[in-house]
C-alpha positions in Angstrom: -30.6 -11.3 -50.0 -28.5 -14.0 -51.8 -31.4 -15.1 -53.9 -32.3 -11.5 -54.8 -28.7 -10.9 -55.8 -28.6 -14.0 -58.0 -31.9 -12.9 -59.5 -30.6 -9.5 -60.3 -27.4 -10.9 -61.9 -29.5 -13.3 -64.0 -31.7 -10.4 -65.2 -28.7 -8.3 -66.1 -27.2 -11.2 -68.1 -30.5 -11.7 -70.0 -30.6 -8.0 -70.9 -27.0 -8.1 -72.0 -27.7 -11.1 -74.2 -30.9 -9.6 -75.6 -28.9 -6.5 -76.9 -26.8 -8.7 -79.2 -27.7 -9.7 -82.7 -27.5 -13.5 -83.1 -25.0 -14.4 -85.9 -27.7 -16.6 -87.6 -30.1 -13.7 -87.7 -27.4 -11.4 -89.3 -26.5 -14.1 -91.8 -30.2 -14.5 -92.8 -30.6 -10.8 -93.2 -27.5 -10.5 -95.3 -28.6 -13.4 -97.5 -32.0 -11.8 -98.0 -30.4 -8.5 -99.1 -28.2 -10.4 -101.6 -31.2 -12.3 -102.9 -33.2 -9.1 -103.3 -30.3 -7.5 -105.2 -30.0 -10.5 -107.4 -33.7 -10.5 -108.2 -33.4 -6.8 -109.1 -30.5 -7.3 -111.4 -32.4 -10.2 -113.1 -35.5 -8.0 -113.5 -33.4 -5.3 -115.1 -31.9 -7.8 -117.5 -35.2 -9.4 -118.4 -37.1 -6.1 -118.8 -34.6 -3.4 -119.7 -37.2 -1.1 -121.2 -39.4 -1.2 -118.1 -36.4 -0.7 -115.8 -35.1 2.3 -117.9 -38.6 3.8 -117.9 -38.9 3.5 -114.1 -35.4 5.0 -113.6 -36.1 7.8 -116.0 -39.3 8.6 -114.2 -37.6 8.7 -110.8 -34.9 11.0 -112.2 -37.4 13.2 -113.8 -39.4 13.6 -110.6 -36.2 14.3 -108.6 -35.0 16.8 -111.2 -38.4 18.6 -111.2 -38.4 18.8 -107.4 -34.9 20.2 -107.3 -35.7 22.8 -110.1 -38.8 24.0 -108.2 -36.8 24.3 -104.9 -33.9 26.2 -106.4 -36.2 28.3 -108.6 -38.2 29.4 -105.6 -35.0 30.4 -103.8 -33.7 32.2 -106.9 -36.9 34.1 -107.4 -36.8 35.2 -103.7 -33.2 36.3 -104.1 -34.0 38.2 -107.3 -37.0 39.8 -105.7 -35.0 41.1 -102.8 -32.3 42.7 -105.0 -34.6 45.7 -105.4 -34.7 48.2 -102.6 -38.4 48.9 -103.3 -39.2 45.5 -101.7 -38.6 47.1 -98.3 -41.4 49.7 -98.8 -44.1 47.3 -97.9 -42.3 45.6 -95.0 -43.2 45.9 -91.3 -40.4 46.5 -88.8 -39.9 42.8 -87.9 -39.9 41.9 -91.6 -37.3 44.5 -92.3 -35.1 43.1 -89.5 -35.3 39.7 -91.1 -34.5 41.2 -94.5 -31.3 42.8 -93.1 -30.4 39.5 -91.5 -30.7 37.7 -94.8 -28.6 40.4 -96.5 -25.9 40.0 -93.9 -25.8 36.2 -94.4 -25.6 36.7 -98.2 -22.7 39.0 -97.6 -20.6 36.4 -95.8 -21.5 37.3 -92.2 -21.9 34.5 -89.7 -23.8 33.8 -86.4 -26.5 36.2 -87.6 -29.3 36.4 -85.1 -32.4 38.6 -85.1 -33.0 39.8 -81.5 -35.3 42.8 -82.2 -38.2 43.4 -79.8 -39.0 44.8 -76.4 -35.8 45.0 -74.3 -33.4 44.6 -77.2 -31.8 48.0 -76.2 -31.1 48.9 -79.8 -29.6 45.6 -81.0 -32.1 44.3 -83.6 -29.6 42.1 -85.4 -26.3 40.8 -84.3 -23.6 38.7 -86.1 -20.0 38.4 -87.1 -18.3 40.1 -90.0 -16.3 37.8 -92.4 -13.2 38.9 -90.5 -14.7 38.0 -87.2 -15.6 41.4 -85.8 -18.9 41.6 -83.8 -21.7 43.4 -85.7 -24.6 45.1 -83.9 -27.3 46.4 -86.2 -30.3 48.6 -85.5 -33.0 48.6 -88.2 -35.2 51.6 -88.9 -37.8 51.1 -91.6 -38.8 54.8 -92.1 -40.4 56.5 -95.0 -39.4 60.0 -93.8 -36.4 61.6 -92.1 -34.2 59.9 -89.4 -33.2 62.4 -86.8 -30.1 62.6 -84.6 -31.9 61.3 -81.4 -32.2 57.9 -83.0 -28.5 57.8 -83.6 -27.7 59.1 -80.1 -29.7 56.4 -78.4 -28.1 53.6 -80.5 -24.6 55.1 -79.9 -25.3 54.8 -76.2 -25.8 51.1 -76.2 -24.0 49.7 -79.3 -20.5 49.5 -77.8 -21.0 49.9 -74.0 -23.7 47.3 -73.7 -23.6 45.1 -76.8 -19.8 45.3 -77.2 -20.0 46.1 -80.9 -16.8 46.3 -83.0 -18.9 47.6 -85.9 -22.2 49.4 -85.2 -24.7 49.7 -88.1 -27.8 51.8 -88.2 -29.7 50.7 -91.3 -32.7 52.8 -92.4 -34.9 53.1 -95.5 -35.4 56.8 -94.6 -33.3 59.9 -95.1 -31.0 60.9 -92.3 -30.9 64.5 -91.4 -27.6 66.4 -91.4 -27.5 66.3 -87.6 -28.0 62.5 -87.7 -25.1 62.1 -90.1 -22.8 64.3 -88.0 -23.7 62.4 -84.8 -23.1 59.1 -86.5 -19.7 60.3 -87.7 -18.7 61.5 -84.2 -19.9 58.3 -82.5 -18.4 56.0 -85.1 -21.8 54.7 -86.2 -22.0 53.4 -89.7 -25.1 55.0 -91.0 -26.7 53.0 -93.9 -29.3 55.2 -95.6 -31.6 54.2 -98.4 -29.0 54.8 -101.1 -26.3 52.8 -99.3 -28.8 50.0 -98.6 -29.7 49.9 -102.2 -26.1 49.5 -103.2 -25.7 46.8 -100.6 -28.7 44.9 -101.9 -27.7 45.0 -105.6 -24.0 44.3 -105.1 -23.9 42.2 -102.0 -21.0 44.3 -100.7 -21.6 45.2 -97.1 -21.3 48.9 -96.2 -19.0 48.5 -93.2 -15.3 49.0 -93.5 
């Protein structure tokens, strides 16, 4: 048992020593870095034209890459500033579209949760002032009836604890749907209100 204990202690000491960097190794590494930097400076002095050409090429490549990246993002943002872009979307694509719109409007913690069992909460998030947002997305080409509003009203606050409940649709709500939304304190965002939100970035909730 004593031998085993001494063996274990020796092995632990070896591991501990192995984890350290020897001062000589660190000194050699630092000297190598200084030497490499010195050679680079001498090369620039000896061949300034070549060095400038290489530097210019690197900067040009980096600039082109950044331009392509930002240009793609800008084109996507410009493309989505027209409400007509939603006409060819599927339901899940429309939910992602609304989520992006919320983020661009200053909302935080935006999460798409649409799918089976979402109980009406397709997108959730926080308004810029911290209120909890619960959004149901309906990408319809026709009319939106009051039953859709009623079902959402039954879960938005009681189950999802919404401070602000939004029902966003590309369709046209009926008069009954508008009235039910008013009584149940549901912010109904129809196609016209959604178009205004898309073009201005100003969210429709108070």
